Phi, psi and omega in degrees: 000129180273136169245151180234159180294140180237139174266126180238161177248125176293132180283350180265312185258340178088353184292140166294138171216162186259123170271099186291165177297321175291331182284319175309317180290324177292318178298316183296314179307322190270358179069028171273118192265337178281138172279163184289149178255354182228149176289164179310303181308315185285326174301315183296317184297317185291316175304309183296322183289326177286331182289317178295325178294314181291336178271333167301319187286327188273359177269000000 
């Protein structure tokens, strides 16, 4: 199956981002069926917030 770059809209910030053909192939290989809902910046922010929350609750 050939993949083509797709332009998606981030559900958090509303910015458009590209879901590349390579990323799509990776998702398919890993068995991930859903497309990403957030751009890289928002994913990184959420990941950092979760990590900080986990650190805070462990103390």
